[in-house]
Short mmCIF file of the C-alpha atoms (twelve columns), coordinates in Angstrom:
data_MODEL
# 
_entry.id   MODEL 
# 
loop_
_atom_site.group_PDB 
_atom_site.id 
_atom_site.type_symbol 
_atom_site.label_atom_id 
_atom_site.label_alt_id 
_atom_site.label_comp_id 
_atom_site.label_asym_id 
_atom_site.label_seq_id 
_atom_site.Cartn_x 
_atom_site.Cartn_y 
_atom_site.Cartn_z 
_atom_site.pdbx_PDB_model_num 
ATOM 1   C CA . UNK A 1   -13.807 -21.200 -20.961 1 
ATOM 2   C CA . UNK A 2   -15.344 -22.209 -17.589 1 
ATOM 3   C CA . UNK A 3   -11.466 -20.843 -14.213 1 
ATOM 4   C CA . UNK A 4   -4.500  -26.261 1.163   1 
ATOM 5   C CA . UNK A 5   -1.596  -27.134 2.355   1 
ATOM 6   C CA . UNK A 6   0.273   -24.301 4.037   1 
ATOM 7   C CA . UNK A 7   -2.745  -22.004 3.919   1 
ATOM 8   C CA . UNK A 8   -3.830  -20.031 6.967   1 
ATOM 9   C CA . UNK A 9   -7.414  -20.744 6.045   1 
ATOM 10  C CA . UNK A 10  -8.360  -24.265 7.021   1 
ATOM 11  C CA . UNK A 11  -11.124 -26.329 8.460   1 
ATOM 12  C CA . UNK A 12  -11.258 -24.111 11.539  1 
ATOM 13  C CA . UNK A 13  -11.907 -21.038 9.391   1 
ATOM 14  C CA . UNK A 14  -14.502 -22.831 7.278   1 
ATOM 15  C CA . UNK A 15  -16.288 -23.825 10.469  1 
ATOM 16  C CA . UNK A 16  -17.234 -20.168 10.902  1 
ATOM 17  C CA . UNK A 17  -19.420 -20.452 7.813   1 
ATOM 18  C CA . UNK A 18  -21.460 -23.411 9.058   1 
ATOM 19  C CA . UNK A 19  -25.116 -22.708 9.636   1 
ATOM 20  C CA . UNK A 20  -27.827 -25.265 10.327  1 
ATOM 21  C CA . UNK A 21  -30.665 -23.025 9.236   1 
ATOM 22  C CA . UNK A 22  -30.211 -21.253 5.918   1 
ATOM 23  C CA . UNK A 23  -32.651 -18.476 6.818   1 
ATOM 24  C CA . UNK A 24  -30.750 -17.672 10.000  1 
ATOM 25  C CA . UNK A 25  -27.484 -17.806 8.079   1 
ATOM 26  C CA . UNK A 26  -28.821 -15.181 5.686   1 
ATOM 27  C CA . UNK A 27  -30.078 -13.035 8.556   1 
ATOM 28  C CA . UNK A 28  -33.698 -13.634 7.575   1 
ATOM 29  C CA . UNK A 29  -36.326 -14.211 10.198  1 
ATOM 30  C CA . UNK A 30  -39.093 -16.751 9.875   1 
ATOM 31  C CA . UNK A 31  -41.557 -13.866 9.892   1 
ATOM 32  C CA . UNK A 32  -39.979 -12.480 6.707   1 
ATOM 33  C CA . UNK A 33  -39.886 -15.856 5.017   1 
ATOM 34  C CA . UNK A 34  -42.919 -14.887 2.950   1 
ATOM 35  C CA . UNK A 35  -40.521 -12.951 0.716   1 
ATOM 36  C CA . UNK A 36  -39.364 -16.352 -0.489  1 
ATOM 37  C CA . UNK A 37  -42.838 -17.567 -1.408  1 
ATOM 38  C CA . UNK A 38  -41.710 -18.367 -4.951  1 
ATOM 39  C CA . UNK A 39  -39.617 -21.213 -3.507  1 
ATOM 40  C CA . UNK A 40  -41.059 -24.603 -2.527  1 
ATOM 41  C CA . UNK A 41  -41.719 -24.813 1.210   1 
ATOM 42  C CA . UNK A 42  -39.149 -27.586 1.651   1 
ATOM 43  C CA . UNK A 43  -36.464 -25.294 0.174   1 
ATOM 44  C CA . UNK A 44  -37.469 -22.266 2.214   1 
ATOM 45  C CA . UNK A 45  -36.729 -24.084 5.475   1 
ATOM 46  C CA . UNK A 46  -34.120 -26.529 4.271   1 
ATOM 47  C CA . UNK A 47  -31.121 -26.992 6.556   1 
ATOM 48  C CA . UNK A 48  -27.915 -25.940 4.820   1 
ATOM 49  C CA . UNK A 49  -24.511 -27.224 5.878   1 
ATOM 50  C CA . UNK A 50  -22.302 -24.404 4.621   1 
ATOM 51  C CA . UNK A 51  -19.090 -25.984 5.876   1 
ATOM 52  C CA . UNK A 52  -19.603 -29.183 3.869   1 
ATOM 53  C CA . UNK A 53  -20.826 -27.178 0.882   1 
ATOM 54  C CA . UNK A 54  -17.614 -25.152 0.903   1 
ATOM 55  C CA . UNK A 55  -15.571 -28.322 1.125   1 
ATOM 56  C CA . UNK A 56  -17.404 -29.785 -1.851  1 
ATOM 57  C CA . UNK A 57  -17.031 -26.509 -3.734  1 
ATOM 58  C CA . UNK A 58  -13.289 -26.512 -3.110  1 
ATOM 59  C CA . UNK A 59  -12.991 -30.064 -4.453  1 
ATOM 60  C CA . UNK A 60  -15.057 -29.002 -7.453  1 
ATOM 61  C CA . UNK A 61  -12.614 -26.151 -7.992  1 
ATOM 62  C CA . UNK A 62  -9.625  -28.510 -7.977  1 
ATOM 63  C CA . UNK A 63  -11.049 -30.683 -10.760 1 
ATOM 64  C CA . UNK A 64  -12.412 -27.699 -12.673 1 
ATOM 65  C CA . UNK A 65  -8.943  -26.135 -12.591 1 
ATOM 66  C CA . UNK A 66  -7.481  -29.265 -14.164 1 
ATOM 67  C CA . UNK A 67  -10.055 -29.006 -16.958 1 
ATOM 68  C CA . UNK A 68  -9.269  -25.328 -17.531 1 
ATOM 69  C CA . UNK A 69  -5.578  -26.097 -17.928 1 
ATOM 70  C CA . UNK A 70  -6.431  -28.398 -20.838 1 
ATOM 71  C CA . UNK A 71  -9.232  -26.505 -22.576 1 
ATOM 72  C CA . UNK A 72  -7.703  -23.026 -22.354 1 
ATOM 73  C CA . UNK A 73  -4.225  -24.008 -23.528 1 
ATOM 74  C CA . UNK A 74  -4.662  -27.024 -25.780 1 
ATOM 75  C CA . UNK A 75  -7.831  -26.271 -27.757 1 
ATOM 76  C CA . UNK A 76  -5.861  -24.295 -30.348 1 
ATOM 77  C CA . UNK A 77  -3.134  -26.963 -30.758 1 
ATOM 78  C CA . UNK A 78  -5.903  -29.548 -31.149 1 
ATOM 79  C CA . UNK A 79  -7.549  -27.430 -33.830 1 
ATOM 80  C CA . UNK A 80  -4.249  -27.052 -35.700 1 
ATOM 81  C CA . UNK A 81  -3.689  -30.806 -35.486 1 
ATOM 82  C CA . UNK A 82  -7.122  -31.347 -37.048 1 
ATOM 83  C CA . UNK A 83  -6.144  -29.052 -39.912 1 
ATOM 84  C CA . UNK A 84  -7.709  -25.740 -38.905 1 
ATOM 85  C CA . UNK A 85  -6.765  -22.637 -40.866 1 
ATOM 86  C CA . UNK A 86  -5.671  -19.382 -39.221 1 
ATOM 87  C CA . UNK A 87  -9.168  -17.980 -39.768 1 
ATOM 88  C CA . UNK A 88  -10.774 -21.006 -38.150 1 
ATOM 89  C CA . UNK A 89  -8.484  -20.763 -35.137 1 
ATOM 90  C CA . UNK A 90  -9.501  -17.125 -34.807 1 
ATOM 91  C CA . UNK A 91  -13.177 -18.089 -34.921 1 
ATOM 92  C CA . UNK A 92  -12.650 -20.752 -32.259 1 
ATOM 93  C CA . UNK A 93  -11.151 -18.202 -29.894 1 
ATOM 94  C CA . UNK A 94  -13.411 -15.267 -30.712 1 
ATOM 95  C CA . UNK A 95  -16.787 -17.009 -30.862 1 
ATOM 96  C CA . UNK A 96  -16.173 -19.072 -27.742 1 
ATOM 97  C CA . UNK A 97  -15.321 -15.987 -25.688 1 
ATOM 98  C CA . UNK A 98  -18.066 -13.829 -27.219 1 
ATOM 99  C CA . UNK A 99  -20.922 -16.286 -26.819 1 
ATOM 100 C CA . UNK A 100 -19.747 -17.306 -23.361 1 
ATOM 101 C CA . UNK A 101 -19.933 -13.672 -22.251 1 
ATOM 102 C CA . UNK A 102 -23.297 -13.036 -23.933 1 
ATOM 103 C CA . UNK A 103 -24.804 -16.129 -22.323 1 
ATOM 104 C CA . UNK A 104 -24.378 -14.571 -18.889 1 
ATOM 105 C CA . UNK A 105 -27.118 -12.061 -19.698 1 
ATOM 106 C CA . UNK A 106 -29.588 -14.950 -19.731 1 
ATOM 107 C CA . UNK A 107 -28.274 -16.710 -16.652 1 
ATOM 108 C CA . UNK A 108 -30.859 -15.357 -14.199 1 
ATOM 109 C CA . UNK A 109 -33.765 -16.295 -16.442 1 
ATOM 110 C CA . UNK A 110 -32.366 -19.793 -16.936 1 
ATOM 111 C CA . UNK A 111 -31.918 -20.226 -13.168 1 
ATOM 112 C CA . UNK A 112 -35.599 -19.544 -12.510 1 
ATOM 113 C CA . UNK A 113 -36.631 -21.594 -15.526 1 
ATOM 114 C CA . UNK A 114 -34.666 -24.622 -14.305 1 
ATOM 115 C CA . UNK A 115 -35.764 -24.133 -10.701 1 
ATOM 116 C CA . UNK A 116 -32.584 -23.349 -8.794  1 
ATOM 117 C CA . UNK A 117 -28.940 -22.360 -9.010  1 
ATOM 118 C CA . UNK A 118 -27.563 -25.687 -7.859  1 
ATOM 119 C CA . UNK A 119 -29.788 -27.677 -10.193 1 
ATOM 120 C CA . UNK A 120 -28.649 -25.509 -13.101 1 
ATOM 121 C CA . UNK A 121 -24.981 -25.842 -12.140 1 
ATOM 122 C CA . UNK A 122 -25.083 -29.629 -12.051 1 
ATOM 123 C CA . UNK A 123 -26.757 -29.822 -15.453 1 
ATOM 124 C CA . UNK A 124 -24.420 -27.327 -17.088 1 
ATOM 125 C CA . UNK A 125 -21.239 -28.879 -15.701 1 
ATOM 126 C CA . UNK A 126 -22.376 -32.371 -16.704 1 
ATOM 127 C CA . UNK A 127 -23.181 -31.090 -20.203 1 
ATOM 128 C CA . UNK A 128 -19.808 -29.366 -20.421 1 
ATOM 129 C CA . UNK A 129 -18.046 -32.603 -19.488 1 
ATOM 130 C CA . UNK A 130 -20.020 -34.449 -22.162 1 
ATOM 131 C CA . UNK A 131 -18.966 -31.943 -24.832 1 
ATOM 132 C CA . UNK A 132 -15.328 -32.341 -23.785 1 
ATOM 133 C CA . UNK A 133 -15.638 -36.095 -24.099 1 
ATOM 134 C CA . UNK A 134 -16.892 -35.630 -27.656 1 
ATOM 135 C CA . UNK A 135 -13.924 -33.341 -28.364 1 
ATOM 136 C CA . UNK A 136 -11.560 -36.027 -27.076 1 
ATOM 137 C CA . UNK A 137 -12.836 -38.457 -29.696 1 
ATOM 138 C CA . UNK A 138 -12.445 -36.106 -32.684 1 
ATOM 139 C CA . UNK A 139 -8.674  -36.641 -33.225 1 
ATOM 140 C CA . UNK A 140 -9.289  -40.381 -33.543 1 
ATOM 141 C CA . UNK A 141 -11.955 -40.003 -36.236 1 
ATOM 142 C CA . UNK A 142 -11.154 -39.715 -39.924 1 
ATOM 143 C CA . UNK A 143 -14.252 -37.764 -40.910 1 
ATOM 144 C CA . UNK A 144 -14.983 -34.567 -42.773 1 
ATOM 145 C CA . UNK A 145 -15.710 -31.307 -40.948 1 
ATOM 146 C CA . UNK A 146 -13.752 -32.246 -37.828 1 
ATOM 147 C CA . UNK A 147 -12.665 -28.641 -37.352 1 
ATOM 148 C CA . UNK A 148 -16.235 -27.390 -37.656 1 
ATOM 149 C CA . UNK A 149 -17.389 -29.980 -35.124 1 
ATOM 150 C CA . UNK A 150 -14.591 -28.900 -32.782 1 
ATOM 151 C CA . UNK A 151 -15.711 -25.280 -33.124 1 
ATOM 152 C CA . UNK A 152 -19.327 -26.143 -32.298 1 
ATOM 153 C CA . UNK A 153 -18.391 -28.324 -29.321 1 
ATOM 154 C CA . UNK A 154 -16.018 -25.713 -27.898 1 
ATOM 155 C CA . UNK A 155 -18.684 -23.021 -28.232 1 
ATOM 156 C CA . UNK A 156 -21.264 -25.206 -26.488 1 
ATOM 157 C CA . UNK A 157 -18.809 -25.967 -23.683 1 
ATOM 158 C CA . UNK A 158 -17.987 -22.265 -23.343 1 
ATOM 159 C CA . UNK A 159 -21.661 -21.283 -23.215 1 
ATOM 160 C CA . UNK A 160 -22.221 -23.835 -20.451 1 
ATOM 161 C CA . UNK A 161 -19.388 -22.229 -18.529 1 
ATOM 162 C CA . UNK A 162 -20.765 -18.740 -19.141 1 
ATOM 163 C CA . UNK A 163 -24.224 -19.654 -17.905 1 
ATOM 164 C CA . UNK A 164 -22.785 -21.412 -14.862 1 
ATOM 165 C CA . UNK A 165 -20.616 -18.467 -13.763 1 
ATOM 166 C CA . UNK A 166 -23.292 -16.173 -12.280 1 
ATOM 167 C CA . UNK A 167 -25.092 -19.085 -10.593 1 
ATOM 168 C CA . UNK A 168 -21.844 -20.259 -8.994  1 
ATOM 169 C CA . UNK A 169 -20.919 -16.758 -7.876  1 
ATOM 170 C CA . UNK A 170 -24.360 -16.240 -6.351  1 
ATOM 171 C CA . UNK A 171 -24.118 -19.505 -4.398  1 
ATOM 172 C CA . UNK A 172 -20.657 -18.711 -3.095  1 
ATOM 173 C CA . UNK A 173 -21.730 -15.247 -1.975  1 
ATOM 174 C CA . UNK A 174 -24.438 -16.930 0.104   1 
ATOM 175 C CA . UNK A 175 -21.924 -19.345 1.649   1 
ATOM 176 C CA . UNK A 176 -19.148 -16.874 2.525   1 
ATOM 177 C CA . UNK A 177 -19.814 -13.717 4.579   1 
ATOM 178 C CA . UNK A 178 -18.803 -10.479 2.834   1 
ATOM 179 C CA . UNK A 179 -15.999 -9.738  5.326   1 
ATOM 180 C CA . UNK A 180 -14.435 -13.177 4.752   1 
ATOM 181 C CA . UNK A 181 -14.624 -13.304 0.958   1 
ATOM 182 C CA . UNK A 182 -11.298 -11.655 0.184   1 
ATOM 183 C CA . UNK A 183 -9.370  -14.016 2.425   1 
ATOM 184 C CA . UNK A 184 -11.272 -17.131 1.402   1 
ATOM 185 C CA . UNK A 185 -11.265 -16.556 -2.350  1 
ATOM 186 C CA . UNK A 186 -7.632  -15.427 -2.289  1 
ATOM 187 C CA . UNK A 187 -6.670  -18.739 -0.692  1 
ATOM 188 C CA . UNK A 188 -8.930  -20.689 -3.026  1 
ATOM 189 C CA . UNK A 189 -7.684  -18.974 -6.189  1 
ATOM 190 C CA . UNK A 190 -4.064  -19.522 -5.185  1 
ATOM 191 C CA . UNK A 191 -4.658  -23.225 -4.653  1 
ATOM 192 C CA . UNK A 192 -6.669  -23.947 -7.798  1 
ATOM 193 C CA . UNK A 193 -4.253  -21.808 -9.790  1 
ATOM 194 C CA . UNK A 194 -1.447  -24.192 -8.885  1 
ATOM 195 C CA . UNK A 195 -3.603  -27.084 -10.088 1 
ATOM 196 C CA . UNK A 196 -4.142  -25.310 -13.418 1 
ATOM 197 C CA . UNK A 197 -0.399  -24.852 -13.874 1 
ATOM 198 C CA . UNK A 198 0.135   -28.518 -13.037 1 
ATOM 199 C CA . UNK A 199 -2.528  -29.457 -15.575 1 
ATOM 200 C CA . UNK A 200 -0.849  -27.416 -18.310 1 
ATOM 201 C CA . UNK A 201 2.550   -28.976 -17.646 1 
ATOM 202 C CA . UNK A 202 1.184   -32.516 -17.356 1 
ATOM 203 C CA . UNK A 203 -0.786  -32.204 -20.593 1 
ATOM 204 C CA . UNK A 204 2.266   -30.889 -22.410 1 
ATOM 205 C CA . UNK A 205 4.390   -33.763 -21.159 1 
ATOM 206 C CA . UNK A 206 1.748   -36.277 -22.265 1 
ATOM 207 C CA . UNK A 207 1.607   -34.787 -25.754 1 
ATOM 208 C CA . UNK A 208 5.381   -34.830 -25.978 1 
ATOM 209 C CA . UNK A 209 5.476   -38.449 -24.831 1 
ATOM 210 C CA . UNK A 210 2.997   -39.535 -27.505 1 
ATOM 211 C CA . UNK A 211 4.352   -37.419 -30.370 1 
ATOM 212 C CA . UNK A 212 6.382   -40.333 -31.764 1 
ATOM 213 C CA . UNK A 213 3.376   -42.664 -31.546 1 
ATOM 214 C CA . UNK A 214 0.443   -40.446 -32.416 1 
ATOM 215 C CA . UNK A 215 -0.540  -36.912 -31.502 1 
ATOM 216 C CA . UNK A 216 -4.138  -38.086 -31.935 1 
ATOM 217 C CA . UNK A 217 -3.703  -40.434 -28.998 1 
ATOM 218 C CA . UNK A 218 -2.130  -37.672 -26.941 1 
ATOM 219 C CA . UNK A 219 -5.008  -35.258 -27.570 1 
ATOM 220 C CA . UNK A 220 -7.510  -38.032 -26.891 1 
ATOM 221 C CA . UNK A 221 -5.903  -38.711 -23.513 1 
ATOM 222 C CA . UNK A 222 -5.641  -35.123 -22.283 1 
ATOM 223 C CA . UNK A 223 -9.180  -34.156 -23.325 1 
ATOM 224 C CA . UNK A 224 -10.538 -37.401 -21.878 1 
ATOM 225 C CA . UNK A 225 -8.823  -36.520 -18.605 1 
ATOM 226 C CA . UNK A 226 -10.348 -33.033 -18.782 1 
ATOM 227 C CA . UNK A 227 -13.799 -34.531 -19.342 1 
ATOM 228 C CA . UNK A 228 -13.328 -36.986 -16.472 1 
ATOM 229 C CA . UNK A 229 -12.229 -34.151 -14.173 1 
ATOM 230 C CA . UNK A 230 -15.344 -32.187 -15.108 1 
ATOM 231 C CA . UNK A 231 -17.603 -35.161 -14.426 1 
ATOM 232 C CA . UNK A 232 -16.027 -35.441 -10.956 1 
ATOM 233 C CA . UNK A 233 -16.549 -31.705 -10.577 1 
ATOM 234 C CA . UNK A 234 -20.253 -32.157 -11.307 1 
ATOM 235 C CA . UNK A 235 -20.425 -34.833 -8.609  1 
ATOM 236 C CA . UNK A 236 -18.994 -32.522 -5.956  1 
ATOM 237 C CA . UNK A 237 -21.302 -29.691 -7.001  1 
ATOM 238 C CA . UNK A 238 -24.259 -32.042 -6.547  1 
ATOM 239 C CA . UNK A 239 -23.175 -32.537 -2.920  1 
ATOM 240 C CA . UNK A 240 -23.530 -28.842 -2.140  1 
ATOM 241 C CA . UNK A 241 -26.609 -27.346 -0.482  1 
ATOM 242 C CA . UNK A 242 -28.561 -24.424 -1.886  1 
ATOM 243 C CA . UNK A 243 -29.602 -21.659 0.514   1 
ATOM 244 C CA . UNK A 244 -32.856 -19.876 -0.356  1 
ATOM 245 C CA . UNK A 245 -32.202 -16.959 -2.668  1 
ATOM 246 C CA . UNK A 246 -34.463 -13.909 -2.693  1 
ATOM 247 C CA . UNK A 247 -35.740 -12.993 -6.123  1 
ATOM 248 C CA . UNK A 248 -34.557 -9.617  -7.367  1 
ATOM 249 C CA . UNK A 249 -37.575 -7.520  -8.465  1 
ATOM 250 C CA . UNK A 250 -35.358 -5.813  -11.036 1 
ATOM 251 C CA . UNK A 251 -35.001 -9.106  -12.883 1 
ATOM 252 C CA . UNK A 252 -38.707 -9.279  -13.624 1 
# 
């Protein structure tokens, strides 16, 4: 499951990545644009604002990091609260990680089936947020098979994250020049990592605050916040631009 202040990399550095013509940004001439014939004409010559896309991607990362702090560290406590056995907790961890990894093998096919990396990302992130919202409701329901439902929802959320990973990485590699990636992603990872830590601590404090009232309410709140953060993340992803991406013959 899907992972500024004081930084030397700021708006001035991000300005280096701005490019009004996505073909020029990729070093592709108009004469060679026929290599992108599988794309709609409007996409082949679409203007891409890389600077604004990186800003939106960074904001997406902030809210995604908050979600990760909840889902990665409080899914098991939620399962135990719902009455999961040791074996069921093991299945929740193992199957989520296994199927998330396996789903990446199908990511390229799904991208071309959907019609674009950005379109796929928005749909997957929105779906992931919806699954988290369903998880948030489970502790409040007195129904049978709550643990099994939690397992299914966590697996679906993890698969969404697994499918989204390669598409996101491909987009970011188009935005950031190879020589700048180490510096940019180092700064980004450091920043979103702090948000994840803050999310873990905040969620723990909320659960502790509600333990005398109802742990169910506490889990409902933290997973609802995670779902809300992921919905906001989907919004910022939708504000990004997609540069044309050349189809890899090896994928055929």
